[in-house]
PDB file with one MODEL, atoms N, CA, C and O in Angstrom:
MODEL        1
ATOM      1  N   MET A   1       9.899  -1.718   6.921  1.00  0.00           N
ATOM      2  CA  MET A   1       8.512  -1.970   6.610  1.00  0.00           C
ATOM      3  C   MET A   1       8.369  -3.397   6.090  1.00  0.00           C
ATOM      4  O   MET A   1       9.126  -3.827   5.220  1.00  0.00           O
ATOM      5  N   ARG A   2       7.390  -4.129   6.630  1.00  0.00           N
ATOM      6  CA  ARG A   2       7.121  -5.490   6.180  1.00  0.00           C
ATOM      7  C   ARG A   2       6.297  -5.478   4.906  1.00  0.00           C
ATOM      8  O   ARG A   2       5.396  -4.657   4.739  1.00  0.00           O
ATOM      9  N   ALA A   3       6.617  -6.390   4.022  1.00  0.00           N
ATOM     10  CA  ALA A   3       5.824  -6.535   2.801  1.00  0.00           C
ATOM     11  C   ALA A   3       4.530  -7.257   3.162  1.00  0.00           C
ATOM     12  O   ALA A   3       4.528  -8.192   3.963  1.00  0.00           O
ATOM     13  N   TYR A   4       3.443  -6.813   2.566  1.00  0.00           N
ATOM     14  CA  TYR A   4       2.148  -7.413   2.814  1.00  0.00           C
ATOM     15  C   TYR A   4       1.920  -8.536   1.814  1.00  0.00           C
ATOM     16  O   TYR A   4       2.035  -8.321   0.608  1.00  0.00           O
ATOM     17  N   LEU A   5       1.599  -9.729   2.297  1.00  0.00           N
ATOM     18  CA  LEU A   5       1.265 -10.850   1.444  1.00  0.00           C
ATOM     19  C   LEU A   5      -0.250 -11.023   1.492  1.00  0.00           C
ATOM     20  O   LEU A   5      -0.798 -11.325   2.552  1.00  0.00           O
ATOM     21  N   PRO A   6      -0.931 -10.839   0.376  1.00  0.00           N
ATOM     22  CA  PRO A   6      -2.387 -10.898   0.390  1.00  0.00           C
ATOM     23  C   PRO A   6      -2.907 -12.304   0.641  1.00  0.00           C
ATOM     24  O   PRO A   6      -2.238 -13.293   0.340  1.00  0.00           O
ATOM     25  N   ASP A   7      -4.095 -12.376   1.190  1.00  0.00           N
ATOM     26  CA  ASP A   7      -4.807 -13.624   1.387  1.00  0.00           C
ATOM     27  C   ASP A   7      -5.144 -14.194   0.004  1.00  0.00           C
ATOM     28  O   ASP A   7      -5.565 -13.454  -0.885  1.00  0.00           O
ATOM     29  N   LEU A   8      -4.962 -15.483  -0.174  1.00  0.00           N
ATOM     30  CA  LEU A   8      -5.236 -16.094  -1.480  1.00  0.00           C
ATOM     31  C   LEU A   8      -6.695 -15.932  -1.900  1.00  0.00           C
ATOM     32  O   LEU A   8      -6.988 -15.827  -3.091  1.00  0.00           O
ATOM     33  N   ARG A   9      -7.606 -15.910  -0.938  1.00  0.00           N
ATOM     34  CA  ARG A   9      -9.024 -15.698  -1.278  1.00  0.00           C
ATOM     35  C   ARG A   9      -9.236 -14.324  -1.891  1.00  0.00           C
ATOM     36  O   ARG A   9     -10.055 -14.164  -2.796  1.00  0.00           O
ATOM     37  N   GLN A  10      -8.506 -13.340  -1.405  1.00  0.00           N
ATOM     38  CA  GLN A  10      -8.617 -11.992  -1.966  1.00  0.00           C
ATOM     39  C   GLN A  10      -8.113 -11.970  -3.407  1.00  0.00           C
ATOM     40  O   GLN A  10      -8.728 -11.354  -4.277  1.00  0.00           O
ATOM     41  N   VAL A  11      -7.005 -12.637  -3.650  1.00  0.00           N
ATOM     42  CA  VAL A  11      -6.441 -12.676  -4.999  1.00  0.00           C
ATOM     43  C   VAL A  11      -7.370 -13.458  -5.923  1.00  0.00           C
ATOM     44  O   VAL A  11      -7.594 -13.048  -7.062  1.00  0.00           O
ATOM     45  N   ARG A  12      -7.909 -14.573  -5.451  1.00  0.00           N
ATOM     46  CA  ARG A  12      -8.873 -15.344  -6.255  1.00  0.00           C
ATOM     47  C   ARG A  12     -10.069 -14.482  -6.614  1.00  0.00           C
ATOM     48  O   ARG A  12     -10.554 -14.539  -7.744  1.00  0.00           O
ATOM     49  N   ALA A  13     -10.550 -13.686  -5.673  1.00  0.00           N
ATOM     50  CA  ALA A  13     -11.693 -12.809  -5.938  1.00  0.00           C
ATOM     51  C   ALA A  13     -11.335 -11.780  -7.000  1.00  0.00           C
ATOM     52  O   ALA A  13     -12.129 -11.527  -7.906  1.00  0.00           O
ATOM     53  N   LEU A  14     -10.157 -11.188  -6.902  1.00  0.00           N
ATOM     54  CA  LEU A  14      -9.736 -10.201  -7.902  1.00  0.00           C
ATOM     55  C   LEU A  14      -9.650 -10.836  -9.285  1.00  0.00           C
ATOM     56  O   LEU A  14     -10.172 -10.284 -10.254  1.00  0.00           O
ATOM     57  N   VAL A  15      -9.000 -11.983  -9.385  1.00  0.00           N
ATOM     58  CA  VAL A  15      -8.862 -12.663 -10.674  1.00  0.00           C
ATOM     59  C   VAL A  15     -10.242 -12.987 -11.241  1.00  0.00           C
ATOM     60  O   VAL A  15     -10.480 -12.802 -12.435  1.00  0.00           O
ATOM     61  N   ALA A  16     -11.141 -13.465 -10.404  1.00  0.00           N
ATOM     62  CA  ALA A  16     -12.491 -13.813 -10.871  1.00  0.00           C
ATOM     63  C   ALA A  16     -13.248 -12.585 -11.368  1.00  0.00           C
ATOM     64  O   ALA A  16     -13.915 -12.651 -12.400  1.00  0.00           O
ATOM     65  N   VAL A  17     -13.156 -11.476 -10.657  1.00  0.00           N
ATOM     66  CA  VAL A  17     -13.844 -10.251 -11.085  1.00  0.00           C
ATOM     67  C   VAL A  17     -13.251  -9.747 -12.399  1.00  0.00           C
ATOM     68  O   VAL A  17     -13.990  -9.334 -13.292  1.00  0.00           O
ATOM     69  N   VAL A  18     -11.941  -9.778 -12.522  1.00  0.00           N
ATOM     70  CA  VAL A  18     -11.302  -9.333 -13.766  1.00  0.00           C
ATOM     71  C   VAL A  18     -11.723 -10.245 -14.920  1.00  0.00           C
ATOM     72  O   VAL A  18     -12.047  -9.763 -16.005  1.00  0.00           O
ATOM     73  N   ASP A  19     -11.719 -11.547 -14.692  1.00  0.00           N
ATOM     74  CA  ASP A  19     -12.097 -12.502 -15.740  1.00  0.00           C
ATOM     75  C   ASP A  19     -13.574 -12.411 -16.117  1.00  0.00           C
ATOM     76  O   ASP A  19     -13.923 -12.456 -17.296  1.00  0.00           O
ATOM     77  N   GLU A  20     -14.430 -12.285 -15.122  1.00  0.00           N
ATOM     78  CA  GLU A  20     -15.880 -12.315 -15.346  1.00  0.00           C
ATOM     79  C   GLU A  20     -16.465 -10.947 -15.664  1.00  0.00           C
ATOM     80  O   GLU A  20     -17.500 -10.851 -16.324  1.00  0.00           O
ATOM     81  N   GLY A  21     -15.807  -9.887 -15.198  1.00  0.00           N
ATOM     82  CA  GLY A  21     -16.283  -8.538 -15.472  1.00  0.00           C
ATOM     83  C   GLY A  21     -17.310  -8.001 -14.499  1.00  0.00           C
ATOM     84  O   GLY A  21     -17.745  -6.856 -14.627  1.00  0.00           O
ATOM     85  N   SER A  22     -17.706  -8.810 -13.526  1.00  0.00           N
ATOM     86  CA  SER A  22     -18.676  -8.324 -12.539  1.00  0.00           C
ATOM     87  C   SER A  22     -18.527  -9.096 -11.230  1.00  0.00           C
ATOM     88  O   SER A  22     -18.022 -10.218 -11.200  1.00  0.00           O
ATOM     89  N   PHE A  23     -18.976  -8.468 -10.164  1.00  0.00           N
ATOM     90  CA  PHE A  23     -18.916  -9.085  -8.847  1.00  0.00           C
ATOM     91  C   PHE A  23     -19.875 -10.270  -8.766  1.00  0.00           C
ATOM     92  O   PHE A  23     -19.540 -11.304  -8.187  1.00  0.00           O
ATOM     93  N   SER A  24     -21.059 -10.123  -9.340  1.00  0.00           N
ATOM     94  CA  SER A  24     -22.048 -11.197  -9.254  1.00  0.00           C
ATOM     95  C   SER A  24     -21.589 -12.448 -10.003  1.00  0.00           C
ATOM     96  O   SER A  24     -21.762 -13.562  -9.509  1.00  0.00           O
ATOM     97  N   MET A  25     -21.008 -12.274 -11.183  1.00  0.00           N
ATOM     98  CA  MET A  25     -20.515 -13.427 -11.937  1.00  0.00           C
ATOM     99  C   MET A  25     -19.297 -14.048 -11.251  1.00  0.00           C
ATOM    100  O   MET A  25     -19.135 -15.269 -11.255  1.00  0.00           O
ATOM    101  N   ALA A  26     -18.454 -13.220 -10.671  1.00  0.00           N
ATOM    102  CA  ALA A  26     -17.300 -13.731  -9.931  1.00  0.00           C
ATOM    103  C   ALA A  26     -17.765 -14.533  -8.722  1.00  0.00           C
ATOM    104  O   ALA A  26     -17.210 -15.591  -8.425  1.00  0.00           O
ATOM    105  N   ALA A  27     -18.778 -14.035  -8.027  1.00  0.00           N
ATOM    106  CA  ALA A  27     -19.317 -14.747  -6.866  1.00  0.00           C
ATOM    107  C   ALA A  27     -19.878 -16.101  -7.282  1.00  0.00           C
ATOM    108  O   ALA A  27     -19.663 -17.106  -6.604  1.00  0.00           O
ATOM    109  N   ARG A  28     -20.586 -16.120  -8.382  1.00  0.00           N
ATOM    110  CA  ARG A  28     -21.149 -17.380  -8.881  1.00  0.00           C
ATOM    111  C   ARG A  28     -20.016 -18.363  -9.204  1.00  0.00           C
ATOM    112  O   ARG A  28     -20.085 -19.541  -8.852  1.00  0.00           O
ATOM    113  N   ARG A  29     -18.996 -17.874  -9.864  1.00  0.00           N
ATOM    114  CA  ARG A  29     -17.845 -18.725 -10.232  1.00  0.00           C
ATOM    115  C   ARG A  29     -17.154 -19.285  -8.999  1.00  0.00           C
ATOM    116  O   ARG A  29     -16.773 -20.456  -8.975  1.00  0.00           O
ATOM    117  N   LEU A  30     -16.991 -18.453  -7.974  1.00  0.00           N
ATOM    118  CA  LEU A  30     -16.291 -18.869  -6.755  1.00  0.00           C
ATOM    119  C   LEU A  30     -17.196 -19.576  -5.750  1.00  0.00           C
ATOM    120  O   LEU A  30     -16.729 -20.101  -4.739  1.00  0.00           O
ATOM    121  N   GLN A  31     -18.490 -19.583  -6.039  1.00  0.00           N
ATOM    122  CA  GLN A  31     -19.491 -20.193  -5.158  1.00  0.00           C
ATOM    123  C   GLN A  31     -19.488 -19.557  -3.767  1.00  0.00           C
ATOM    124  O   GLN A  31     -19.490 -20.235  -2.739  1.00  0.00           O
ATOM    125  N   VAL A  32     -19.483 -18.224  -3.785  1.00  0.00           N
ATOM    126  CA  VAL A  32     -19.587 -17.433  -2.561  1.00  0.00           C
ATOM    127  C   VAL A  32     -20.603 -16.326  -2.824  1.00  0.00           C
ATOM    128  O   VAL A  32     -21.096 -16.186  -3.943  1.00  0.00           O
ATOM    129  N   THR A  33     -20.914 -15.548  -1.806  1.00  0.00           N
ATOM    130  CA  THR A  33     -21.846 -14.446  -1.995  1.00  0.00           C
ATOM    131  C   THR A  33     -21.146 -13.262  -2.663  1.00  0.00           C
ATOM    132  O   THR A  33     -19.924 -13.123  -2.612  1.00  0.00           O
ATOM    133  N   GLN A  34     -21.954 -12.427  -3.283  1.00  0.00           N
ATOM    134  CA  GLN A  34     -21.427 -11.210  -3.890  1.00  0.00           C
ATOM    135  C   GLN A  34     -20.800 -10.331  -2.812  1.00  0.00           C
ATOM    136  O   GLN A  34     -19.790  -9.670  -3.055  1.00  0.00           O
ATOM    137  N   SER A  35     -21.391 -10.326  -1.637  1.00  0.00           N
ATOM    138  CA  SER A  35     -20.862  -9.554  -0.514  1.00  0.00           C
ATOM    139  C   SER A  35     -19.456 -10.033  -0.129  1.00  0.00           C
ATOM    140  O   SER A  35     -18.587  -9.218   0.183  1.00  0.00           O
ATOM    141  N   ALA A  36     -19.235 -11.340  -0.151  1.00  0.00           N
ATOM    142  CA  ALA A  36     -17.910 -11.877   0.192  1.00  0.00           C
ATOM    143  C   ALA A  36     -16.863 -11.408  -0.814  1.00  0.00           C
ATOM    144  O   ALA A  36     -15.741 -11.071  -0.436  1.00  0.00           O
ATOM    145  N   VAL A  37     -17.228 -11.387  -2.094  1.00  0.00           N
ATOM    146  CA  VAL A  37     -16.305 -10.907  -3.128  1.00  0.00           C
ATOM    147  C   VAL A  37     -16.013  -9.427  -2.904  1.00  0.00           C
ATOM    148  O   VAL A  37     -14.860  -8.998  -2.955  1.00  0.00           O
ATOM    149  N   SER A  38     -17.060  -8.655  -2.657  1.00  0.00           N
ATOM    150  CA  SER A  38     -16.913  -7.222  -2.433  1.00  0.00           C
ATOM    151  C   SER A  38     -16.008  -6.935  -1.239  1.00  0.00           C
ATOM    152  O   SER A  38     -15.136  -6.069  -1.314  1.00  0.00           O
ATOM    153  N   HIS A  39     -16.210  -7.652  -0.148  1.00  0.00           N
ATOM    154  CA  HIS A  39     -15.397  -7.438   1.057  1.00  0.00           C
ATOM    155  C   HIS A  39     -13.945  -7.824   0.804  1.00  0.00           C
ATOM    156  O   HIS A  39     -13.030  -7.140   1.263  1.00  0.00           O
ATOM    157  N   SER A  40     -13.731  -8.921   0.073  1.00  0.00           N
ATOM    158  CA  SER A  40     -12.359  -9.340  -0.233  1.00  0.00           C
ATOM    159  C   SER A  40     -11.626  -8.270  -1.032  1.00  0.00           C
ATOM    160  O   SER A  40     -10.469  -7.951  -0.760  1.00  0.00           O
ATOM    161  N   LEU A  41     -12.328  -7.722  -2.030  1.00  0.00           N
ATOM    162  CA  LEU A  41     -11.692  -6.696  -2.871  1.00  0.00           C
ATOM    163  C   LEU A  41     -11.468  -5.405  -2.098  1.00  0.00           C
ATOM    164  O   LEU A  41     -10.435  -4.756  -2.261  1.00  0.00           O
ATOM    165  N   ARG A  42     -12.409  -5.033  -1.272  1.00  0.00           N
ATOM    166  CA  ARG A  42     -12.246  -3.827  -0.456  1.00  0.00           C
ATOM    167  C   ARG A  42     -11.041  -3.974   0.474  1.00  0.00           C
ATOM    168  O   ARG A  42     -10.229  -3.057   0.596  1.00  0.00           O
ATOM    169  N   ASP A  43     -10.932  -5.127   1.125  1.00  0.00           N
ATOM    170  CA  ASP A  43      -9.804  -5.362   2.032  1.00  0.00           C
ATOM    171  C   ASP A  43      -8.477  -5.361   1.284  1.00  0.00           C
ATOM    172  O   ASP A  43      -7.483  -4.827   1.777  1.00  0.00           O
ATOM    173  N   LEU A  44      -8.460  -5.956   0.098  1.00  0.00           N
ATOM    174  CA  LEU A  44      -7.238  -5.983  -0.705  1.00  0.00           C
ATOM    175  C   LEU A  44      -6.834  -4.568  -1.120  1.00  0.00           C
ATOM    176  O   LEU A  44      -5.661  -4.206  -1.035  1.00  0.00           O
ATOM    177  N   GLU A  45      -7.796  -3.775  -1.563  1.00  0.00           N
ATOM    178  CA  GLU A  45      -7.511  -2.389  -1.949  1.00  0.00           C
ATOM    179  C   GLU A  45      -7.019  -1.574  -0.760  1.00  0.00           C
ATOM    180  O   GLU A  45      -6.110  -0.757  -0.901  1.00  0.00           O
ATOM    181  N   GLN A  46      -7.610  -1.789   0.403  1.00  0.00           N
ATOM    182  CA  GLN A  46      -7.170  -1.063   1.598  1.00  0.00           C
ATOM    183  C   GLN A  46      -5.759  -1.475   2.007  1.00  0.00           C
ATOM    184  O   GLN A  46      -4.961  -0.637   2.428  1.00  0.00           O
ATOM    185  N   SER A  47      -5.456  -2.754   1.886  1.00  0.00           N
ATOM    186  CA  SER A  47      -4.133  -3.250   2.262  1.00  0.00           C
ATOM    187  C   SER A  47      -3.038  -2.643   1.400  1.00  0.00           C
ATOM    188  O   SER A  47      -1.947  -2.355   1.892  1.00  0.00           O
ATOM    189  N   TYR A  48      -3.322  -2.449   0.119  1.00  0.00           N
ATOM    190  CA  TYR A  48      -2.337  -1.897  -0.801  1.00  0.00           C
ATOM    191  C   TYR A  48      -2.523  -0.403  -1.029  1.00  0.00           C
ATOM    192  O   TYR A  48      -1.740   0.221  -1.746  1.00  0.00           O
ATOM    193  N   ASP A  49      -3.547   0.167  -0.427  1.00  0.00           N
ATOM    194  CA  ASP A  49      -3.835   1.591  -0.544  1.00  0.00           C
ATOM    195  C   ASP A  49      -3.884   2.037  -2.012  1.00  0.00           C
ATOM    196  O   ASP A  49      -3.290   3.043  -2.397  1.00  0.00           O
ATOM    197  N   CYS A  50      -4.613   1.252  -2.816  1.00  0.00           N
ATOM    198  CA  CYS A  50      -4.798   1.628  -4.216  1.00  0.00           C
ATOM    199  C   CYS A  50      -6.110   1.041  -4.725  1.00  0.00           C
ATOM    200  O   CYS A  50      -6.627   0.062  -4.186  1.00  0.00           O
ATOM    201  N   LYS A  51      -6.622   1.652  -5.752  1.00  0.00           N
ATOM    202  CA  LYS A  51      -7.856   1.181  -6.374  1.00  0.00           C
ATOM    203  C   LYS A  51      -7.487   0.130  -7.413  1.00  0.00           C
ATOM    204  O   LYS A  51      -6.673   0.387  -8.299  1.00  0.00           O
ATOM    205  N   LEU A  52      -8.091  -1.063  -7.303  1.00  0.00           N
ATOM    206  CA  LEU A  52      -7.794  -2.154  -8.218  1.00  0.00           C
ATOM    207  C   LEU A  52      -8.841  -2.297  -9.308  1.00  0.00           C
ATOM    208  O   LEU A  52      -8.569  -2.864 -10.367  1.00  0.00           O
ATOM    209  N   LEU A  53     -10.043  -1.783  -9.050  1.00  0.00           N
ATOM    210  CA  LEU A  53     -11.139  -1.896 -10.011  1.00  0.00           C
ATOM    211  C   LEU A  53     -11.866  -0.579 -10.150  1.00  0.00           C
ATOM    212  O   LEU A  53     -12.023   0.173  -9.188  1.00  0.00           O
ATOM    213  N   SER A  54     -12.305  -0.317 -11.356  1.00  0.00           N
ATOM    214  CA  SER A  54     -13.191   0.806 -11.620  1.00  0.00           C
ATOM    215  C   SER A  54     -14.594   0.215 -11.706  1.00  0.00           C
ATOM    216  O   SER A  54     -14.916  -0.509 -12.648  1.00  0.00           O
ATOM    217  N   ARG A  55     -15.416   0.529 -10.724  1.00  0.00           N
ATOM    218  CA  ARG A  55     -16.726  -0.092 -10.617  1.00  0.00           C
ATOM    219  C   ARG A  55     -17.780   0.721 -11.355  1.00  0.00           C
ATOM    220  O   ARG A  55     -17.894   1.934 -11.177  1.00  0.00           O
ATOM    221  N   GLY A  56     -18.544   0.026 -12.186  1.00  0.00           N
ATOM    222  CA  GLY A  56     -19.668   0.640 -12.882  1.00  0.00           C
ATOM    223  C   GLY A  56     -20.961   0.071 -12.338  1.00  0.00           C
ATOM    224  O   GLY A  56     -20.951  -0.683 -11.365  1.00  0.00           O
ATOM    225  N   ALA A  57     -22.069   0.426 -12.956  1.00  0.00           N
ATOM    226  CA  ALA A  57     -23.379  -0.055 -12.506  1.00  0.00           C
ATOM    227  C   ALA A  57     -23.474  -1.576 -12.589  1.00  0.00           C
ATOM    228  O   ALA A  57     -23.996  -2.219 -11.679  1.00  0.00           O
ATOM    229  N   ARG A  58     -22.979  -2.140 -13.663  1.00  0.00           N
ATOM    230  CA  ARG A  58     -23.094  -3.593 -13.843  1.00  0.00           C
ATOM    231  C   ARG A  58     -21.763  -4.275 -14.167  1.00  0.00           C
ATOM    232  O   ARG A  58     -21.705  -5.502 -14.246  1.00  0.00           O
ATOM    233  N   THR A  59     -20.727  -3.517 -14.349  1.00  0.00           N
ATOM    234  CA  THR A  59     -19.431  -4.104 -14.700  1.00  0.00           C
ATOM    235  C   THR A  59     -18.318  -3.501 -13.854  1.00  0.00           C
ATOM    236  O   THR A  59     -18.456  -2.419 -13.283  1.00  0.00           O
ATOM    237  N   SER A  60     -17.236  -4.219 -13.792  1.00  0.00           N
ATOM    238  CA  SER A  60     -16.034  -3.748 -13.102  1.00  0.00           C
ATOM    239  C   SER A  60     -14.855  -3.939 -14.041  1.00  0.00           C
ATOM    240  O   SER A  60     -14.646  -5.021 -14.590  1.00  0.00           O
ATOM    241  N   ILE A  61     -14.098  -2.884 -14.213  1.00  0.00           N
ATOM    242  CA  ILE A  61     -12.946  -2.902 -15.110  1.00  0.00           C
ATOM    243  C   ILE A  61     -11.693  -2.694 -14.262  1.00  0.00           C
ATOM    244  O   ILE A  61     -11.654  -1.796 -13.422  1.00  0.00           O
ATOM    245  N   PRO A  62     -10.668  -3.520 -14.480  1.00  0.00           N
ATOM    246  CA  PRO A  62      -9.462  -3.363 -13.664  1.00  0.00           C
ATOM    247  C   PRO A  62      -8.717  -2.076 -14.001  1.00  0.00           C
ATOM    248  O   PRO A  62      -8.630  -1.672 -15.161  1.00  0.00           O
ATOM    249  N   THR A  63      -8.189  -1.450 -12.971  1.00  0.00           N
ATOM    250  CA  THR A  63      -7.248  -0.352 -13.175  1.00  0.00           C
ATOM    251  C   THR A  63      -5.937  -0.981 -13.621  1.00  0.00           C
ATOM    252  O   THR A  63      -5.831  -2.206 -13.677  1.00  0.00           O
ATOM    253  N   GLU A  64      -4.960  -0.186 -13.930  1.00  0.00           N
ATOM    254  CA  GLU A  64      -3.651  -0.720 -14.313  1.00  0.00           C
ATOM    255  C   GLU A  64      -3.084  -1.577 -13.179  1.00  0.00           C
ATOM    256  O   GLU A  64      -2.543  -2.654 -13.428  1.00  0.00           O
ATOM    257  N   GLU A  65      -3.205  -1.106 -11.943  1.00  0.00           N
ATOM    258  CA  GLU A  65      -2.719  -1.870 -10.789  1.00  0.00           C
ATOM    259  C   GLU A  65      -3.487  -3.181 -10.651  1.00  0.00           C
ATOM    260  O   GLU A  65      -2.900  -4.226 -10.369  1.00  0.00           O
ATOM    261  N   GLY A  66      -4.798  -3.120 -10.851  1.00  0.00           N
ATOM    262  CA  GLY A  66      -5.634  -4.313 -10.759  1.00  0.00           C
ATOM    263  C   GLY A  66      -5.302  -5.335 -11.827  1.00  0.00           C
ATOM    264  O   GLY A  66      -5.270  -6.536 -11.560  1.00  0.00           O
ATOM    265  N   ARG A  67      -5.053  -4.857 -13.041  1.00  0.00           N
ATOM    266  CA  ARG A  67      -4.697  -5.745 -14.139  1.00  0.00           C
ATOM    267  C   ARG A  67      -3.377  -6.455 -13.842  1.00  0.00           C
ATOM    268  O   ARG A  67      -3.252  -7.662 -14.049  1.00  0.00           O
ATOM    269  N   ILE A  68      -2.404  -5.702 -13.358  1.00  0.00           N
ATOM    270  CA  ILE A  68      -1.093  -6.282 -13.040  1.00  0.00           C
ATOM    271  C   ILE A  68      -1.218  -7.294 -11.908  1.00  0.00           C
ATOM    272  O   ILE A  68      -0.667  -8.391 -11.994  1.00  0.00           O
ATOM    273  N   MET A  69      -1.939  -6.932 -10.845  1.00  0.00           N
ATOM    274  CA  MET A  69      -2.084  -7.845  -9.712  1.00  0.00           C
ATOM    275  C   MET A  69      -2.847  -9.111 -10.121  1.00  0.00           C
ATOM    276  O   MET A  69      -2.488 -10.212  -9.703  1.00  0.00           O
ATOM    277  N   ALA A  70      -3.887  -8.957 -10.928  1.00  0.00           N
ATOM    278  CA  ALA A  70      -4.653 -10.122 -11.376  1.00  0.00           C
ATOM    279  C   ALA A  70      -3.780 -11.043 -12.219  1.00  0.00           C
ATOM    280  O   ALA A  70      -3.832 -12.262 -12.059  1.00  0.00           O
ATOM    281  N   GLU A  71      -2.990 -10.481 -13.102  1.00  0.00           N
ATOM    282  CA  GLU A  71      -2.121 -11.308 -13.948  1.00  0.00           C
ATOM    283  C   GLU A  71      -1.076 -12.034 -13.105  1.00  0.00           C
ATOM    284  O   GLU A  71      -0.806 -13.213 -13.334  1.00  0.00           O
ATOM    285  N   ARG A  72      -0.499 -11.354 -12.153  1.00  0.00           N
ATOM    286  CA  ARG A  72       0.483 -12.009 -11.279  1.00  0.00           C
ATOM    287  C   ARG A  72      -0.176 -13.083 -10.430  1.00  0.00           C
ATOM    288  O   ARG A  72       0.401 -14.147 -10.207  1.00  0.00           O
ATOM    289  N   GLY A  73      -1.379 -12.804  -9.959  1.00  0.00           N
ATOM    290  CA  GLY A  73      -2.129 -13.806  -9.193  1.00  0.00           C
ATOM    291  C   GLY A  73      -2.456 -15.019 -10.039  1.00  0.00           C
ATOM    292  O   GLY A  73      -2.326 -16.155  -9.582  1.00  0.00           O
ATOM    293  N   ARG A  74      -2.881 -14.784 -11.272  1.00  0.00           N
ATOM    294  CA  ARG A  74      -3.199 -15.873 -12.190  1.00  0.00           C
ATOM    295  C   ARG A  74      -1.967 -16.756 -12.422  1.00  0.00           C
ATOM    296  O   ARG A  74      -2.067 -17.983 -12.411  1.00  0.00           O
ATOM    297  N   ARG A  75      -0.809 -16.124 -12.631  1.00  0.00           N
ATOM    298  CA  ARG A  75       0.429 -16.898 -12.827  1.00  0.00           C
ATOM    299  C   ARG A  75       0.806 -17.679 -11.577  1.00  0.00           C
ATOM    300  O   ARG A  75       1.262 -18.819 -11.670  1.00  0.00           O
ATOM    301  N   ALA A  76       0.616 -17.071 -10.403  1.00  0.00           N
ATOM    302  CA  ALA A  76       0.928 -17.762  -9.143  1.00  0.00           C
ATOM    303  C   ALA A  76       0.040 -18.985  -8.962  1.00  0.00           C
ATOM    304  O   ALA A  76       0.513 -20.038  -8.534  1.00  0.00           O
ATOM    305  N   PHE A  77      -1.249 -18.852  -9.286  1.00  0.00           N
ATOM    306  CA  PHE A  77      -2.160 -19.986  -9.166  1.00  0.00           C
ATOM    307  C   PHE A  77      -1.800 -21.090 -10.163  1.00  0.00           C
ATOM    308  O   PHE A  77      -1.883 -22.274  -9.837  1.00  0.00           O
ATOM    309  N   GLN A  78      -1.404 -20.704 -11.366  1.00  0.00           N
ATOM    310  CA  GLN A  78      -0.984 -21.697 -12.359  1.00  0.00           C
ATOM    311  C   GLN A  78       0.247 -22.446 -11.867  1.00  0.00           C
ATOM    312  O   GLN A  78       0.344 -23.663 -12.020  1.00  0.00           O
ATOM    313  N   GLU A  79       1.180 -21.717 -11.281  1.00  0.00           N
ATOM    314  CA  GLU A  79       2.395 -22.335 -10.747  1.00  0.00           C
ATOM    315  C   GLU A  79       2.050 -23.303  -9.612  1.00  0.00           C
ATOM    316  O   GLU A  79       2.584 -24.410  -9.554  1.00  0.00           O
ATOM    317  N   LEU A  80       1.167 -22.888  -8.719  1.00  0.00           N
ATOM    318  CA  LEU A  80       0.753 -23.774  -7.625  1.00  0.00           C
ATOM    319  C   LEU A  80       0.095 -25.035  -8.158  1.00  0.00           C
ATOM    320  O   LEU A  80       0.409 -26.142  -7.719  1.00  0.00           O
ATOM    321  N   ARG A  81      -0.824 -24.865  -9.109  1.00  0.00           N
ATOM    322  CA  ARG A  81      -1.497 -26.037  -9.687  1.00  0.00           C
ATOM    323  C   ARG A  81      -0.480 -26.968 -10.349  1.00  0.00           C
ATOM    324  O   ARG A  81      -0.568 -28.188 -10.214  1.00  0.00           O
ATOM    325  N   SER A  82       0.472 -26.394 -11.055  1.00  0.00           N
ATOM    326  CA  SER A  82       1.482 -27.187 -11.733  1.00  0.00           C
ATOM    327  C   SER A  82       2.352 -27.950 -10.732  1.00  0.00           C
ATOM    328  O   SER A  82       2.611 -29.142 -10.900  1.00  0.00           O
ATOM    329  N   ARG A  83       2.788 -27.258  -9.710  1.00  0.00           N
ATOM    330  CA  ARG A  83       3.660 -27.886  -8.698  1.00  0.00           C
ATOM    331  C   ARG A  83       2.924 -28.959  -7.909  1.00  0.00           C
ATOM    332  O   ARG A  83       3.504 -29.977  -7.529  1.00  0.00           O
ATOM    333  N   LEU A  84       1.634 -28.716  -7.667  1.00  0.00           N
ATOM    334  CA  LEU A  84       0.840 -29.657  -6.869  1.00  0.00           C
ATOM    335  C   LEU A  84       0.083 -30.654  -7.741  1.00  0.00           C
ATOM    336  O   LEU A  84      -0.617 -31.534  -7.241  1.00  0.00           O
ATOM    337  N   LYS A  85       0.241 -30.497  -9.071  1.00  0.00           N
ATOM    338  CA  LYS A  85      -0.425 -31.350 -10.049  1.00  0.00           C
ATOM    339  C   LYS A  85      -1.936 -31.376  -9.858  1.00  0.00           C
ATOM    340  O   LYS A  85      -2.564 -32.434  -9.832  1.00  0.00           O
ATOM    341  N   ILE A  86      -2.505 -30.166  -9.724  1.00  0.00           N
ATOM    342  CA  ILE A  86      -3.947 -29.989  -9.585  1.00  0.00           C
ATOM    343  C   ILE A  86      -4.474 -29.457 -10.911  1.00  0.00           C
ATOM    344  O   ILE A  86      -3.854 -28.584 -11.518  1.00  0.00           O
ATOM    345  N   ASN A  87      -5.602 -29.969 -11.362  1.00  0.00           N
ATOM    346  CA  ASN A  87      -6.195 -29.494 -12.626  1.00  0.00           C
ATOM    347  C   ASN A  87      -6.768 -28.127 -12.501  1.00  0.00           C
ATOM    348  O   ASN A  87      -7.301 -27.590 -13.473  1.00  0.00           O
TER     349      ASN A  87
ENDMDL
END
């Protein structure tokens, strides 16, 4: 079985939703539509066959899997920025 490597846009969307607490705020932060964030997260959840967020009326809270993936994504982005010397 091949390991699935997620699209960086999907990981960015997850990190933004976890940080901001909502799809709309994450979309604003990423300068994309709320629909784009929603589709990215849906595709990521389908790829890993697990729920990454617990969605409420106005907020989204990460599941344990979502929290772990967001933290690993955040560290990966920090490493990339550091290696590429990007602010």
